[in-house]
C-alpha positions in Angstrom: 61.3 107.0 8.9 64.6 107.7 9.0 63.7 110.6 11.9 61.9 107.5 13.5 65.3 105.5 13.6 67.2 108.3 14.8 65.2 108.8 17.6 65.4 105.1 18.3 68.8 105.1 18.5 69.3 107.9 20.8 66.8 106.6 22.9 68.7 103.0 23.1 71.9 104.6 23.1 70.4 106.8 26.1 69.0 103.3 28.0 72.7 101.9 27.4 74.0 104.7 29.1 72.1 105.1 31.8 72.4 100.9 32.6 75.6 101.6 32.0 75.6 104.3 34.9 73.6 102.1 36.9 76.2 99.2 36.5 79.0 101.1 37.9 77.0 103.0 41.1 76.0 99.1 41.9 79.9 98.3 41.3 81.2 101.1 43.4 78.3 100.2 45.9 79.6 96.8 46.0 83.1 98.1 46.5 82.2 100.2 49.4 80.2 97.1 51.1 83.2 95.2 51.0 85.4 97.5 52.6 82.7 98.6 55.4 82.2 94.9 55.7 85.9 94.1 55.7 87.9 97.0 57.4 89.1 96.4 60.8 88.5 100.0 61.6 85.6 100.5 63.7 83.1 102.9 61.1 79.9 104.5 62.5 77.8 107.4 61.7 76.1 108.8 64.5 73.4 111.5 65.1 74.8 114.6 67.4 73.1 113.1 70.4 74.9 110.0 70.1 72.4 107.6 68.8 73.4 105.2 65.7 72.5 105.6 62.2 75.1 103.2 61.1 77.7 100.5 62.4 80.6 98.6 60.5 80.3 94.9 60.8 83.6 95.5 62.9 81.4 96.3 65.7 80.4 92.5 66.1 83.8 91.3 65.4 85.5 93.4 68.0 83.3 94.8 70.3 80.6 91.7 70.0 77.6 94.0 69.2 74.7 92.8 67.8 74.4 94.7 64.8 70.5 94.6 65.0 70.4 96.3 68.4 73.0 98.7 67.5 70.4 101.3 66.9 69.4 100.9 70.6 72.7 102.1 71.8 74.3 105.5 72.4 77.8 106.1 71.4 78.5 108.4 74.0 77.5 106.2 76.8 79.7 103.5 75.8 82.8 105.7 76.3 84.5 105.7 79.3 83.6 107.8 82.1 86.7 109.5 82.8 87.0 109.9 78.8 83.2 111.4 78.2 84.8 114.6 79.2 87.5 115.4 76.9 85.4 113.6 74.0 82.4 116.1 74.4 84.7 119.4 74.4 86.8 118.0 71.5 83.1 117.3 69.6 81.8 120.5 70.6 84.9 122.5 69.6 84.5 120.4 66.1 80.6 120.6 65.3 81.4 124.5 65.7 84.3 124.6 63.4 83.1 122.0 61.0 86.6 120.6 60.8 88.1 116.8 61.2 89.0 116.1 65.2 92.4 115.2 65.7 92.8 111.3 66.4 92.3 111.0 70.3 92.6 107.9 72.6 90.0 106.8 74.4 88.4 103.8 76.1 85.2 102.6 74.6 82.8 99.4 76.0 82.5 96.5 74.2 79.4 93.8 74.8 81.1 91.9 77.7 81.3 95.1 79.6 84.9 95.5 79.3 86.9 98.6 77.8 89.4 98.9 75.4 91.8 101.4 74.1 90.8 102.8 70.8 92.0 105.9 68.4 89.4 107.9 67.5 88.4 110.5 65.1 85.4 112.3 64.1 84.2 114.2 61.0 80.8 116.2 60.5 78.4 115.6 57.4 76.1 118.2 57.1 73.6 116.9 54.0 72.7 113.5 53.9 69.2 112.1 52.4 68.5 109.7 55.3 68.6 112.8 58.3 67.3 116.1 58.6 70.4 116.5 61.4 74.2 116.8 60.8 76.0 113.7 61.1 79.1 112.7 62.7 81.3 110.0 61.2 83.3 108.2 63.7 86.4 106.3 62.4 87.7 104.1 65.4 91.0 101.7 65.7 91.5 99.2 68.3 95.0 100.1 70.0 95.0 98.1 72.8 97.6 95.6 71.8 99.5 98.4 70.4 99.1 100.2 73.7 100.4 97.2 75.6 103.4 97.0 73.7 104.1 100.4 74.7 103.8 99.9 78.0 106.2 96.9 77.4 108.8 99.5 75.7 108.1 101.8 79.1 108.2 99.1 81.3 112.1 97.8 79.8 113.1 101.9 79.7 112.1 102.8 83.1 113.2 99.2 84.9 115.9 96.6 85.7 114.8 93.6 83.9 116.7 91.5 86.5 114.9 92.6 90.0 112.0 94.6 88.1 113.0 97.6 90.1 112.9 100.9 88.9 116.2 101.9 86.9 118.2 105.0 87.6 116.8 107.3 84.9 112.8 105.9 86.5 114.4 106.6 90.3 115.8 110.1 89.0 112.8 111.3 87.4 110.8 110.3 90.6 113.6 112.3 92.5 113.5 115.1 90.6 109.6 115.5 91.1 109.9 114.8 94.5 112.9 118.0 94.5 110.5 120.3 92.7 107.4 119.7 94.6 109.2 120.9 97.7 110.9 123.7 96.3 107.2 124.7 94.6 105.5 124.1 97.9 107.9 125.1 100.2 107.3 122.6 102.1 109.8 121.7 104.9 109.6 118.0 104.3 112.4 115.8 104.8 113.7 113.2 102.6 116.8 110.9 102.6 118.4 109.4 99.9 120.3 105.8 100.6 122.8 104.8 98.6 123.2 100.8 98.9 126.2 98.7 98.0 126.2 94.8 98.8 129.3 94.0 100.3 132.2 91.5 99.0 128.8 90.5 96.1 131.7 89.4 93.7 132.7 86.7 95.5 129.4 84.8 95.5 129.3 85.4 91.7 133.2 84.1 91.8 132.5 81.3 93.9 128.6 80.3 92.7 128.5 81.4 89.5 126.3 84.2 88.0 123.2 82.6 88.0 123.5 82.1 91.8 124.5 85.9 91.9 121.3 87.2 89.9 119.4 84.8 92.5 120.6 86.7 95.5 120.4 90.2 93.5 116.4 89.3 93.4 117.0 88.4 96.8 118.3 91.5 98.1 116.2 93.9 96.2 113.2 91.8 97.8 114.7 92.6 101.2 115.5 96.4 100.9 111.7 96.6 99.4 110.5 94.9 102.1 112.2 97.3 104.6 110.7 100.8 103.4 107.3 102.0 103.2 104.7 102.0 100.2 105.6 105.4 99.6 109.2 105.2 99.5 111.3 104.2 96.5 113.6 101.4 95.7 115.6 101.5 92.4 118.3 99.5 91.0 121.4 101.5 89.8 123.3 98.8 88.4 125.6 95.6 89.5 125.6 95.2 93.0 124.2 98.8 93.7 120.5 100.1 95.0 119.5 103.5 95.6 116.5 104.1 98.1 114.2 107.7 98.4 112.9 108.0 101.7 110.2 110.5 100.8 109.1 112.1 104.6 111.3 111.8 107.0 110.5 113.5 110.5 114.1 113.9 112.2 117.7 112.1 112.2 116.3 109.4 114.6 113.3 108.6 112.1 116.2 108.0 109.8 118.3 105.8 111.4 115.3 104.0 112.5 114.8 102.6 108.7 118.4 102.4 107.8 119.3 100.0 110.8 115.9 98.0 109.5 117.9 97.7 106.4 121.1 96.6 107.8 119.5 94.4 110.3 117.4 92.8 107.6 121.2 91.6 106.1 122.3 89.9 108.9 120.2 87.3 108.0 121.6 84.5 105.7 119.8 84.8 102.1 118.6 81.2 101.3 118.4 80.0 97.5 117.5 76.5 96.6 118.5 75.4 100.7 121.3 76.7 100.6 122.3 80.3 102.9 124.4 82.7 101.6 126.0 85.5 103.7 125.5 88.9 102.3 125.8 92.6 104.6 125.6 95.5 102.9 126.9 99.2 103.0 125.0 102.3 103.4 125.4 106.4 102.5 122.8 108.8 103.4 122.1 112.1 102.1 118.8 113.9 103.1 117.3 117.1 101.7 117.4 120.3 102.0 120.6 119.8 104.8 122.6 117.6 102.2 121.6 119.4 98.8 118.7 121.0 97.2 119.0 119.0 94.0 119.1 115.5 92.9 122.2 115.4 91.7 123.7 116.7 94.9 121.4 114.3 96.9 123.0 111.5 94.7 126.6 112.6 95.1 126.7 113.0 98.3 125.0 109.8 99.5 127.6 108.3 97.0 130.5 110.0 99.0 129.2 109.0 102.3 128.8 105.2 100.8 133.0 105.2 99.6 133.4 106.4 103.1 131.5 103.4 104.8 133.4 100.8 102.2 136.7 102.4 103.3 136.0 102.2 107.1 134.8 98.0 107.2 131.6 97.9 105.5 128.4 96.5 107.1 127.4 99.9 108.2 125.9 103.2 107.1 127.3 106.7 107.4 125.0 109.9 107.0 126.7 112.8 104.8 128.3 115.3 106.9 131.0 118.0 106.3 134.1 116.4 106.7 133.1 113.9 104.1 132.4 117.2 101.6 135.8 118.3 102.6 137.6 115.3 101.5 135.1 114.5 99.0 136.5 117.7 97.2 140.0 117.3 98.1 139.5 113.5 96.3 138.1 115.6 93.3 140.8 117.9 93.2 143.3 115.0 93.4 142.0 112.9 91.1 142.4 116.5 88.3 145.8 116.4 89.7 146.7 113.1 89.6 145.3 112.8 85.4 147.4 115.8 84.9 150.5 114.0 86.8 150.4 111.0 84.5 150.7 113.4 81.5 153.3 115.7 82.6 155.3 112.7 84.4 155.2 114.2 87.5 156.6 110.5 89.2 159.9 109.1 90.3 160.7 105.5 91.3 162.3 104.9 94.8 164.2 101.5 95.0 164.2 99.3 98.4 166.6 96.7 98.6 165.9 93.1 99.3 168.8 91.1 101.1 169.8 87.6 102.8 168.9 88.7 106.4 172.1 86.3 107.6 174.6 87.5 105.1 173.6 91.1 104.4 174.1 90.2 100.6 171.9 92.1 98.4 169.6 90.2 95.9 167.1 92.3 94.6 165.1 95.2 95.2 161.4 96.7 95.1 160.1 99.8 92.9 158.4 102.1 94.5 156.5 105.1 93.1 156.7 108.8 94.4 154.5 111.6 93.4 156.3 114.6 93.3 153.9 117.6 92.9 155.1 120.9 91.8 153.1 122.8 94.5 152.3 120.8 97.1 155.8 118.4 97.4 155.8 114.9 97.8 152.3 113.2 97.8 152.9 109.7 99.8 151.3 106.3 98.0 148.8 105.9 100.3 147.0 109.0 99.0 147.1 108.0 95.4 147.7 104.9 94.7 143.9 103.8 95.7 142.4 106.7 94.0 144.5 105.5 90.7 142.6 101.9 91.4 139.5 103.3 91.5 139.2 105.5 88.6 141.5 103.6 86.7 144.2 105.4 86.3 146.5 103.0 87.9 146.9 101.4 84.3 148.8 104.3 82.5 150.6 105.1 85.5 151.4 101.1 86.1 152.6 100.8 82.7 154.8 104.3 83.4 156.1 102.2 86.5 157.2 99.2 84.9 159.1 100.5 81.8 160.6 102.9 84.4 161.7 100.8 86.5 162.8 98.2 83.6 164.7 101.0 82.0 166.6 101.6 85.0 167.3 97.9 85.4 169.0 97.9 82.4 170.9 100.9 82.6 172.5 99.7 86.1 173.2 96.6 84.2 175.2 98.7 81.4 177.1 100.7 83.7 178.6 97.4 85.1 176.5 96.8 88.6 175.8 93.4 89.5 172.0 91.9 87.5 169.6 91.8 90.0 165.7 91.0 90.4 163.6 94.0 90.5 160.3 93.9 91.8 157.1 95.2 90.5 154.3 95.9 92.2 151.1 95.3 89.9 147.8 96.0 90.7 144.3 93.9 90.1 142.9 96.6 87.6 146.1 96.2 85.5 145.5 92.3 85.2 142.2 92.8 84.1 143.6 95.2 81.4 143.2 92.8 78.3 146.7 94.6 76.7 148.6 94.2 80.0 150.7 91.1 78.7 151.3 93.0 75.1 152.2 95.9 77.3 154.7 93.8 79.4 156.5 92.4 76.3 156.6 95.6 74.5 158.4 97.3 77.8 160.9 94.3 77.9 161.8 94.9 73.9 161.9 98.5 74.3 164.5 98.1 77.3 166.2 95.2 76.0 166.0 93.8 79.8 166.2 89.9 80.1 162.9 88.6 81.5 164.6 86.8 84.2 165.8 89.9 86.3 162.1 90.9 86.5 159.6 90.1 89.1 155.6 91.1 89.4 154.5 91.3 92.5 150.4 90.8 93.4 148.4 90.7 96.3 147.0 87.4 97.0 143.4 89.1 96.8 143.9 89.4 92.7 142.8 85.5 92.8 139.3 86.0 94.4 138.9 89.3 92.2 140.3 88.6 88.9 138.8 86.5 86.6 141.1 83.5 85.4 144.4 85.1 87.6 146.0 82.3 87.7 146.2 81.6 84.0 147.0 85.7 83.2 149.7 85.1 85.8 151.1 82.1 83.7 151.6 84.0 80.7 153.7 86.2 82.4 155.6 83.3 83.8 155.9 82.0 80.3 157.6 85.1 78.9 160.3 84.3 82.1 159.3 87.0 84.3 158.9 85.6 88.0 155.7 86.1 90.1 155.8 87.1 94.2 152.5 87.3 96.3 152.7 90.5 98.1 151.1 90.7 101.3 150.7 87.1 101.9 148.4 85.9 104.9 146.3 89.1 104.6 143.6 88.9 101.9 143.1 84.7 101.1 141.0 82.2 103.7 143.1 79.0 102.5 146.6 78.3 101.6 146.2 75.2 99.8 145.2 77.3 96.4 149.2 77.8 96.4 150.3 74.4 94.8 148.1 75.5 91.7 149.0 78.8 91.1 152.1 80.0 88.8 154.1 81.7 91.7 157.8 81.7 92.6 157.9 83.6 95.8 155.8 84.6 98.7 156.2 88.0 101.0 155.0 88.0 104.0 153.1 90.9 105.1 154.7 93.3 107.8 151.5 92.8 110.0 152.9 89.6 110.9 156.5 90.8 111.1 156.3 93.7 113.6 155.7 92.1 116.9 156.8 88.3 116.2 159.4 89.0 118.2 157.0 89.3 121.3 153.7 87.8 119.7 153.3 83.6 119.5 150.6 84.0 117.0 152.6 85.7 114.6 155.2 83.8 115.2 153.1 80.4 114.3 152.1 82.3 111.2 155.4 83.0 109.8 156.9 79.1 110.5 153.5 78.0 108.9 154.1 79.9 105.9 157.8 78.9 106.0 156.9 75.4 106.1 154.2 75.5 103.5 156.7 77.2 101.0 159.9 74.9 102.2 156.7 72.1 100.7 156.0 73.7 98.0 159.5 75.0 96.9 158.8 78.6 97.0 160.9 81.0 98.3 159.9 83.4 101.1 161.0 86.8 101.7 159.7 88.7 104.9 158.5 92.5 104.3 158.5 95.5 107.4 162.0 94.3 109.0 162.7 97.5 111.6 164.7 96.2 114.1 167.8 93.5 115.2 165.0 91.5 117.4 162.9 91.1 114.2 166.1 89.3 112.1 166.8 87.1 115.1 163.5 86.1 115.2 163.1 85.2 111.4 166.9 83.6 111.6 165.5 81.1 114.4 162.7 80.2 111.9 164.8 79.6 109.0 164.0 82.8 107.1 166.8 84.1 105.0 165.2 87.0 102.6 164.0 90.5 104.1 163.5 94.0 103.5 162.8 96.7 105.5 164.1 100.2 107.1 166.2 98.3 109.3 168.6 97.5 106.1 167.3 100.6 104.5 164.7 102.7 103.3 163.2 103.1 99.9 166.0 105.1 97.7 166.0 107.1 94.9 167.7 106.1 91.6 170.9 107.9 92.6 171.2 106.9 96.1 170.9 103.2 95.2 173.6 103.4 92.4 175.6 104.9 95.7 174.1 102.0 97.6 175.0 99.3 94.7 178.6 101.0 94.7 179.2 100.2 98.5 178.1 96.8 97.3 180.7 95.9 95.1 183.6 97.6 97.1 182.4 96.1 99.8 
């Protein structure tokens, strides 16, 4: 009896264990079922020939296939034809090595006949209870939205967001490929790089606002794109600069045809919301292989050609040549020398007297910078001032000129000479410097010069080229400094703006003075300026007075003040001090 009870206990325990194991298996299977039915991955078991043994419910949810008919389909026939060779190759290798295939990106057809991007991995199952052959486990993931996002990021990385043109990086990649292909194939085919700059675009931004400016840039991009062939490439470098690659050019005449076509297209007004905007462009051109055999050389030389166009009238084009090459080299050498010169203080200031032209009484002087190079000698301002402007070196150079001029004026005052107003030219780049006002304040404090003896001279173009120029000048005037408009009459279309600006003096440009004694138009211009100045309570001074005839004619018109070689050339500090001494003894 005892043995029977022991046996029954054993059987009961065994049955309980089996039930527990069965229950565990059922729970495990239920978990697998839940995972398979709810996963967003596409999971399938296929035969080596591509027939389906199993497909997860996601095939229905994502690919719209009826699971009851999936067994009639073939996995490999669902793959995009262009991807089939790659997949077959990968599977052959993986079946042979029995290793999991790395993730590969392919396109697979859904039940609507459209192909979607998926990422797939393959594994061999060599033992199964329902197939005599090896099975392949295929796990796929829908990546079409990821691909769309990647494409968007790529587009943003390589395209200009405003015009949708390729950006500089994208353009350079394509240019590099074209150069390498030509070198590799040793082809005689020519190609040209066009650097395009919109003329006076800043005035559109300033006058009409950046929203209009953006629309003008979009239209400019369209004009350039429509002017070239579909096989060519246009990109936006930045701002109002564009760059074009003409990939196959027969000869120079063929090149000129395309360049002139672009220039002609820009001669027509750009219409935006019923308003016409006149816009021209300047183009610099470099051709492979004559003007460069690397992308860097082509870009640099096209840019150098453009620089020359902008300096000689705009609305034109120039093909890179040896003259530009030599000037470019000289310019780069000069820029390096200029940087060194600022550091080593190789500059000095000369002073040109300003006088009452009737009484010959000295009323002030203009400070003019000179560069004494240790090897090249004196370099004229025309050679380096524009370069300093372009490179931004005018900011430190201008600060030195201002400090030196104030220091010298204070020294003359301390030596007992009469107090005179010293005029210092200030460039657009200096006015754009956010620290300029503070710099002026510091210099006045360092030199202990009373602000009433300092005059800042600016060209009238600053009111077109500098945002809030009037407010910047008003801050300068609040310091007690006088403001003078240099080269007046050459850079602005309207005179009515003067009554709104914080200025004290107008300097009539020398171009109107040189022929005032024989040109009625010059006489009329000077007379108009004097009338306007009198109405507004402004002083007027004429620059470039070189003859007695100039003086006589200006006296007739009632002009009081002037400067020029007729009275004195610019003098160094020692010579100007001797000039002051003569004034004292006169």
